[in-house]
LOLUMVEX-419923 format. One record per residue (C-alpha): residue number from 1; chain; x, y, z. Coordinates in steps of 0.5 Angstrom, whole numbers, plus 2048, in hexadecimal, padded with zeros to 3 digits. Each point is the difference from the previous one (the first is absolute). Layout:
<k = NUM, c = A, x = X, y = Y, z = Z>
...
This chain:
<k = 1, c = A, x = 911, y = 838, z = 915>
<k = 2, c = A, x = 7FD, y = 807, z = 802>
<k = 3, c = A, x = 7F9, y = 802, z = 7FF>
<k = 4, c = A, x = 800, y = 806, z = 7FC>
<k = 5, c = A, x = 7F9, y = 7FF, z = 7FD>
<k = 6, c = A, x = 7FA, y = 7FF, z = 804>
<k = 7, c = A, x = 7F9, y = 7FF, z = 7FC>
<k = 8, c = A, x = 7F9, y = 7FF, z = 802>
<k = 9, c = A, x = 7FA, y = 7FF, z = 7FC>
<k = 10, c = A, x = 7F9, y = 803, z = 803>
<k = 11, c = A, x = 7F9, y = 7FF, z = 7FE>
<k = 12, c = A, x = 7FC, y = 802, z = 806>
<k = 13, c = A, x = 801, y = 805, z = 805>
<k = 14, c = A, x = 7FC, y = 7FD, z = 806>
<k = 15, c = A, x = 805, y = 7FA, z = 800>
<k = 16, c = A, x = 806, y = 802, z = 7FD>
<k = 17, c = A, x = 802, y = 805, z = 805>
<k = 18, c = A, x = 805, y = 7FC, z = 804>
<k = 19, c = A, x = 803, y = 7FD, z = 7FA>
<k = 20, c = A, x = 802, y = 807, z = 7FD>
<k = 21, c = A, x = 802, y = 803, z = 807>
<k = 22, c = A, x = 805, y = 7FA, z = 801>
<k = 23, c = A, x = 803, y = 801, z = 7F9>
<k = 24, c = A, x = 801, y = 807, z = 801>
<k = 25, c = A, x = 803, y = 7FF, z = 807>
<k = 26, c = A, x = 805, y = 7FA, z = 7FD>
<k = 27, c = A, x = 802, y = 805, z = 7FA>
<k = 28, c = A, x = 801, y = 805, z = 805>
<k = 29, c = A, x = 804, y = 7FC, z = 805>
<k = 30, c = A, x = 804, y = 7FD, z = 7FA>
<k = 31, c = A, x = 801, y = 806, z = 7FC>
<k = 32, c = A, x = 7FC, y = 7FD, z = 7FA>
<k = 33, c = A, x = 7FC, y = 803, z = 7FB>
<k = 34, c = A, x = 7F8, y = 7FE, z = 801>
<k = 35, c = A, x = 7FC, y = 7FE, z = 7FA>
<k = 36, c = A, x = 7F9, y = 801, z = 801>
<k = 37, c = A, x = 7FB, y = 7FD, z = 7FB>
<k = 38, c = A, x = 7F9, y = 802, z = 800>
<k = 39, c = A, x = 7FC, y = 7FA, z = 7FD>
<k = 40, c = A, x = 7F9, y = 802, z = 7FD>
<k = 41, c = A, x = 7FD, y = 7F9, z = 7FD>
<k = 42, c = A, x = 7FD, y = 801, z = 7F9>
<k = 43, c = A, x = 7FA, y = 7FA, z = 800>
<k = 44, c = A, x = 800, y = 7FF, z = 7F8>
<k = 45, c = A, x = 7FC, y = 7FA, z = 7FE>
<k = 46, c = A, x = 7FE, y = 7FC, z = 7FA>
<k = 47, c = A, x = 7F9, y = 801, z = 7FD>
<k = 48, c = A, x = 7FC, y = 7FC, z = 7FB>
<k = 49, c = A, x = 7FE, y = 804, z = 7F9>
<k = 50, c = A, x = 7FA, y = 7FF, z = 7FC>
<k = 51, c = A, x = 805, y = 7FD, z = 7FB>
<k = 52, c = A, x = 802, y = 7FB, z = 804>
<k = 53, c = A, x = 807, y = 803, z = 801>
<k = 54, c = A, x = 803, y = 802, z = 807>
<k = 55, c = A, x = 802, y = 807, z = 801>
<k = 56, c = A, x = 804, y = 803, z = 806>
<k = 57, c = A, x = 7FC, y = 805, z = 804>
<k = 58, c = A, x = 804, y = 805, z = 804>
<k = 59, c = A, x = 7FA, y = 801, z = 806>
<k = 60, c = A, x = 804, y = 804, z = 805>
<k = 61, c = A, x = 806, y = 804, z = 7FE>
<k = 62, c = A, x = 7FE, y = 806, z = 802>
<k = 63, c = A, x = 7FE, y = 7FD, z = 807>
<k = 64, c = A, x = 807, y = 7FD, z = 800>
<k = 65, c = A, x = 804, y = 807, z = 7FF>
<k = 66, c = A, x = 7FC, y = 803, z = 805>
<k = 67, c = A, x = 802, y = 7FB, z = 805>
<k = 68, c = A, x = 807, y = 800, z = 7FE>
<k = 69, c = A, x = 800, y = 807, z = 801>
<k = 70, c = A, x = 7FD, y = 800, z = 806>
<k = 71, c = A, x = 805, y = 7FB, z = 803>
<k = 72, c = A, x = 805, y = 804, z = 7FE>
<k = 73, c = A, x = 7FE, y = 807, z = 803>
<k = 74, c = A, x = 7FF, y = 7FC, z = 807>
<k = 75, c = A, x = 807, y = 7FD, z = 7FF>
<k = 76, c = A, x = 803, y = 806, z = 7FF>
<k = 77, c = A, x = 7FD, y = 803, z = 806>
<k = 78, c = A, x = 802, y = 7FA, z = 804>
<k = 79, c = A, x = 807, y = 800, z = 7FF>
<k = 80, c = A, x = 805, y = 803, z = 805>
<k = 81, c = A, x = 802, y = 807, z = 7FF>
<k = 82, c = A, x = 807, y = 7FE, z = 800>
<k = 83, c = A, x = 800, y = 7FB, z = 7FB>
<k = 84, c = A, x = 803, y = 803, z = 7FA>
<k = 85, c = A, x = 801, y = 7FA, z = 7FC>
<k = 86, c = A, x = 7FA, y = 7FE, z = 7FE>
<k = 87, c = A, x = 7FB, y = 7FF, z = 7F9>
<k = 88, c = A, x = 7F9, y = 7FF, z = 801>
<k = 89, c = A, x = 7FD, y = 7FE, z = 7F9>
<k = 90, c = A, x = 7F9, y = 7FF, z = 7FE>
<k = 91, c = A, x = 7FF, y = 7F9, z = 7FC>
<k = 92, c = A, x = 7FA, y = 7FE, z = 7FC>
<k = 93, c = A, x = 800, y = 7F8, z = 7FF>
<k = 94, c = A, x = 7FB, y = 7FC, z = 7FC>
<k = 95, c = A, x = 7FD, y = 7FA, z = 805>
<k = 96, c = A, x = 803, y = 7FB, z = 7FA>
<k = 97, c = A, x = 807, y = 800, z = 801>
<k = 98, c = A, x = 801, y = 803, z = 807>
<k = 99, c = A, x = 805, y = 7FC, z = 802>
<k = 100, c = A, x = 805, y = 801, z = 7FA>
<k = 101, c = A, x = 7FF, y = 807, z = 800>
<k = 102, c = A, x = 801, y = 801, z = 807>
<k = 103, c = A, x = 806, y = 7FC, z = 801>
<k = 104, c = A, x = 803, y = 804, z = 7FA>
<k = 105, c = A, x = 7FF, y = 806, z = 804>
<k = 106, c = A, x = 803, y = 7FD, z = 807>
<k = 107, c = A, x = 806, y = 7FC, z = 7FE>
<k = 108, c = A, x = 805, y = 805, z = 800>
<k = 109, c = A, x = 800, y = 800, z = 808>
<k = 110, c = A, x = 804, y = 7FE, z = 805>
<k = 111, c = A, x = 7FA, y = 7FF, z = 805>
<k = 112, c = A, x = 7F9, y = 800, z = 7FE>
<k = 113, c = A, x = 7FB, y = 801, z = 806>
<k = 114, c = A, x = 7F9, y = 7FE, z = 800>
<k = 115, c = A, x = 7FA, y = 800, z = 804>
<k = 116, c = A, x = 7FD, y = 7F9, z = 803>
<k = 117, c = A, x = 7FB, y = 7FE, z = 7FB>
<k = 118, c = A, x = 7FB, y = 7FC, z = 804>
<k = 119, c = A, x = 7FB, y = 802, z = 805>
<k = 120, c = A, x = 7FB, y = 805, z = 802>
<k = 121, c = A, x = 800, y = 806, z = 7FB>
<k = 122, c = A, x = 805, y = 7FD, z = 7FB>
<k = 123, c = A, x = 7FF, y = 7FF, z = 7F9>
<k = 124, c = A, x = 801, y = 7FB, z = 7FB>
<k = 125, c = A, x = 805, y = 805, z = 7FC>
<k = 126, c = A, x = 804, y = 800, z = 806>
<k = 127, c = A, x = 801, y = 7F8, z = 7FF>
<k = 128, c = A, x = 801, y = 802, z = 7F9>
<k = 129, c = A, x = 806, y = 805, z = 801>
<k = 130, c = A, x = 803, y = 7FC, z = 805>
<k = 131, c = A, x = 800, y = 7FA, z = 7FB>
<k = 132, c = A, x = 803, y = 804, z = 7FB>
<k = 133, c = A, x = 806, y = 802, z = 805>
<k = 134, c = A, x = 801, y = 7F9, z = 802>
<k = 135, c = A, x = 800, y = 7FD, z = 7F9>
<k = 136, c = A, x = 802, y = 805, z = 7FB>
<k = 137, c = A, x = 806, y = 803, z = 804>
<k = 138, c = A, x = 806, y = 7FD, z = 803>
<k = 139, c = A, x = 800, y = 806, z = 806>
<k = 140, c = A, x = 7FE, y = 7FE, z = 807>
<k = 141, c = A, x = 7F9, y = 802, z = 802>
<k = 142, c = A, x = 7FF, y = 803, z = 807>
<k = 143, c = A, x = 7F8, y = 7FE, z = 802>
<k = 144, c = A, x = 7FE, y = 805, z = 805>
<k = 145, c = A, x = 7FA, y = 7FF, z = 805>
<k = 146, c = A, x = 7FA, y = 804, z = 802>
<k = 147, c = A, x = 804, y = 802, z = 806>
<k = 148, c = A, x = 804, y = 806, z = 801>
<k = 149, c = A, x = 808, y = 7FE, z = 800>
<k = 150, c = A, x = 806, y = 805, z = 801>
<k = 151, c = A, x = 804, y = 7FF, z = 7FA>
<k = 152, c = A, x = 805, y = 806, z = 802>
<k = 153, c = A, x = 805, y = 7FA, z = 802>
<k = 154, c = A, x = 801, y = 7F9, z = 7FE>
<k = 155, c = A, x = 7FD, y = 7FA, z = 804>
<k = 156, c = A, x = 804, y = 7FE, z = 806>
<k = 157, c = A, x = 7FD, y = 7F9, z = 800>
<k = 158, c = A, x = 7FF, y = 7FC, z = 7FA>
<k = 159, c = A, x = 7FD, y = 7F9, z = 7FF>
<k = 160, c = A, x = 802, y = 7FC, z = 7F9>
<k = 161, c = A, x = 7FB, y = 7FB, z = 7FF>
<k = 162, c = A, x = 805, y = 7FB, z = 7FD>
<k = 163, c = A, x = 7FE, y = 7FA, z = 7FC>
<k = 164, c = A, x = 807, y = 7FF, z = 7FC>
<k = 165, c = A, x = 7FC, y = 802, z = 7F9>
<k = 166, c = A, x = 803, y = 805, z = 7FB>
<k = 167, c = A, x = 7FA, y = 805, z = 801>
<k = 168, c = A, x = 802, y = 800, z = 808>
<k = 169, c = A, x = 808, y = 801, z = 7FE>
<k = 170, c = A, x = 7FE, y = 805, z = 7FB>
<k = 171, c = A, x = 7FC, y = 804, z = 805>
<k = 172, c = A, x = 806, y = 800, z = 805>
<k = 173, c = A, x = 805, y = 802, z = 7FB>
<k = 174, c = A, x = 7FB, y = 806, z = 7FE>
<k = 175, c = A, x = 7FE, y = 802, z = 808>
<k = 176, c = A, x = 807, y = 801, z = 802>
<k = 177, c = A, x = 800, y = 808, z = 7FE>
<k = 178, c = A, x = 7FA, y = 800, z = 805>
<k = 179, c = A, x = 802, y = 7FC, z = 805>
<k = 180, c = A, x = 807, y = 802, z = 801>
<k = 181, c = A, x = 7FF, y = 803, z = 807>
<k = 182, c = A, x = 7FC, y = 7FB, z = 803>
<k = 183, c = A, x = 803, y = 7FD, z = 807>
<k = 184, c = A, x = 7FD, y = 7F9, z = 7FF>
<k = 185, c = A, x = 7FE, y = 7FC, z = 7FA>
<k = 186, c = A, x = 7FB, y = 7FA, z = 802>
<k = 187, c = A, x = 801, y = 7FA, z = 7FA>
<k = 188, c = A, x = 7FA, y = 7FC, z = 801>
<k = 189, c = A, x = 7FE, y = 7FA, z = 7FD>
<k = 190, c = A, x = 7F9, y = 7FC, z = 801>
<k = 191, c = A, x = 801, y = 7F8, z = 7FF>
<k = 192, c = A, x = 806, y = 800, z = 7FC>
<k = 193, c = A, x = 801, y = 7FA, z = 7FB>
<k = 194, c = A, x = 804, y = 7FA, z = 802>
<k = 195, c = A, x = 802, y = 800, z = 7F9>
<k = 196, c = A, x = 803, y = 806, z = 800>
<k = 197, c = A, x = 808, y = 800, z = 7FF>
<k = 198, c = A, x = 800, y = 805, z = 805>
<k = 199, c = A, x = 7FC, y = 7FC, z = 805>
<k = 200, c = A, x = 806, y = 7FF, z = 805>
<k = 201, c = A, x = 800, y = 807, z = 801>
<k = 202, c = A, x = 7FA, y = 804, z = 7FE>
<k = 203, c = A, x = 801, y = 807, z = 7FF>
<k = 204, c = A, x = 807, y = 800, z = 802>
<k = 205, c = A, x = 803, y = 802, z = 7F9>
<k = 206, c = A, x = 7FB, y = 806, z = 800>
<k = 207, c = A, x = 802, y = 802, z = 807>
<k = 208, c = A, x = 808, y = 800, z = 7FE>
<k = 209, c = A, x = 7FE, y = 804, z = 7F9>
<k = 210, c = A, x = 7FC, y = 805, z = 805>
<k = 211, c = A, x = 806, y = 800, z = 805>
<k = 212, c = A, x = 805, y = 802, z = 7FA>
<k = 213, c = A, x = 7FB, y = 806, z = 7FF>
<k = 214, c = A, x = 801, y = 802, z = 807>
<k = 215, c = A, x = 7F9, y = 7FE, z = 802>
<k = 216, c = A, x = 7FF, y = 7FB, z = 807>
<k = 217, c = A, x = 7FC, y = 7FB, z = 7FD>
<k = 218, c = A, x = 7FD, y = 7FA, z = 805>
<k = 219, c = A, x = 7FC, y = 7FA, z = 7FD>
<k = 220, c = A, x = 7F9, y = 7FD, z = 802>
<k = 221, c = A, x = 7FD, y = 7FA, z = 7FE>
<k = 222, c = A, x = 7F9, y = 800, z = 801>
<k = 223, c = A, x = 7FB, y = 7FA, z = 7FF>
<k = 224, c = A, x = 7F9, y = 801, z = 7FD>
<k = 225, c = A, x = 7FC, y = 801, z = 806>
<k = 226, c = A, x = 7FB, y = 804, z = 7FD>
<k = 227, c = A, x = 7FB, y = 7FF, z = 7F9>
<k = 228, c = A, x = 804, y = 804, z = 7FC>
<k = 229, c = A, x = 808, y = 802, z = 7FF>
<k = 230, c = A, x = 7FE, y = 807, z = 800>
<k = 231, c = A, x = 7FD, y = 800, z = 807>
<k = 232, c = A, x = 806, y = 7FD, z = 803>
<k = 233, c = A, x = 805, y = 805, z = 7FD>
<k = 234, c = A, x = 7FB, y = 806, z = 802>
<k = 235, c = A, x = 800, y = 7FD, z = 807>
<k = 236, c = A, x = 807, y = 800, z = 800>
<k = 237, c = A, x = 801, y = 807, z = 7FD>
<k = 238, c = A, x = 7FB, y = 802, z = 806>
<k = 239, c = A, x = 803, y = 7FD, z = 806>
<k = 240, c = A, x = 807, y = 802, z = 7FD>
<k = 241, c = A, x = 7FE, y = 807, z = 7FF>
<k = 242, c = A, x = 803, y = 800, z = 7F8>
<k = 243, c = A, x = 7FF, y = 806, z = 7FD>
<k = 244, c = A, x = 801, y = 7FD, z = 7F9>
<k = 245, c = A, x = 7FF, y = 7F9, z = 7FC>
<k = 246, c = A, x = 804, y = 7FE, z = 7FA>
<k = 247, c = A, x = 7FD, y = 7FB, z = 7FC>
<k = 248, c = A, x = 800, y = 7FD, z = 7F9>
<k = 249, c = A, x = 7FA, y = 801, z = 7FC>
<k = 250, c = A, x = 7FC, y = 7FA, z = 7FD>
<k = 251, c = A, x = 803, y = 7FA, z = 801>
<k = 252, c = A, x = 7FB, y = 7FC, z = 7FC>
<k = 253, c = A, x = 7FD, y = 802, z = 7FA>
<k = 254, c = A, x = 7FC, y = 807, z = 7FF>
<k = 255, c = A, x = 7FA, y = 7FC, z = 7FE>
<k = 256, c = A, x = 800, y = 7FB, z = 806>
<k = 257, c = A, x = 801, y = 806, z = 805>
<k = 258, c = A, x = 7FA, y = 804, z = 7FD>
<k = 259, c = A, x = 7FC, y = 7FA, z = 801>
<k = 260, c = A, x = 802, y = 7FC, z = 806>
<k = 261, c = A, x = 804, y = 805, z = 803>
<k = 262, c = A, x = 807, y = 7FF, z = 803>
<k = 263, c = A, x = 805, y = 803, z = 805>
<k = 264, c = A, x = 800, y = 807, z = 7FC>
<k = 265, c = A, x = 7F9, y = 801, z = 7FF>
<k = 266, c = A, x = 7FF, y = 7FE, z = 807>
<k = 267, c = A, x = 805, y = 805, z = 803>
<k = 268, c = A, x = 7FE, y = 806, z = 7FB>
<k = 269, c = A, x = 7F9, y = 7FF, z = 803>
<k = 270, c = A, x = 802, y = 800, z = 808>
<k = 271, c = A, x = 806, y = 804, z = 800>
<k = 272, c = A, x = 801, y = 804, z = 806>
<k = 273, c = A, x = 807, y = 803, z = 7FE>
<k = 274, c = A, x = 804, y = 802, z = 7FA>
<k = 275, c = A, x = 801, y = 7FA, z = 7FB>
<k = 276, c = A, x = 806, y = 800, z = 7FB>
<k = 277, c = A, x = 7FF, y = 7FB, z = 7FA>
<k = 278, c = A, x = 804, y = 7FF, z = 7FA>
<k = 279, c = A, x = 800, y = 7FA, z = 7FB>
């Protein structure tokens, strides 16, 4: 599959800059169309009326319009001059139903780029926009950290966080157009299950699959030597100069991830390099 449409949602000038720059660079590299959706959130709320009935109050529509238009002006001024396939759209969305509304906007995409949702300077809206991309579309989502990365070329070294899940396999499939120029792919498993049908050769079948796509893959089996699986994966990525991590999203239920955390949330909180996820 080739990448012909790249989409990015932005809600904040300060923290969405790296995601916008990454989306533009990838669109240029792939000769794809870039859709930039500039989101203003209208914080509608319910209010009790004297009769005991409930009325929906629109308390911030004008502010949301101003926010979306300001974001659009910033986005247009930030895009490269040689990017001639782009659409910048101002969108005002009610807070209630944000997920479904955003999902319908961005589902017509081959790749969605999103900002890192957690950390200093990031907002709850960025978490909501990422959730809409992961749960409301079937497209792969590339999450970009705050640090500047050169996306003019594809990553030379990629790490696959492999756990044999459907989500991880989906991410590998959808990452292929982005990692086709990689010189090496590290397939990394942390404490693979002894009950797995692939226990005799962990990661071996995935390595064969990647080799047939022209990618040199090597398997590393790691023990959980740190408190969190994400810590083990991130340490490996640092030590092996990985430029992108490919992994499945939300192996547990969404509610459990939100309350207890998990590999997905831990990775998103501590990511240092781009992470591609899919469900």
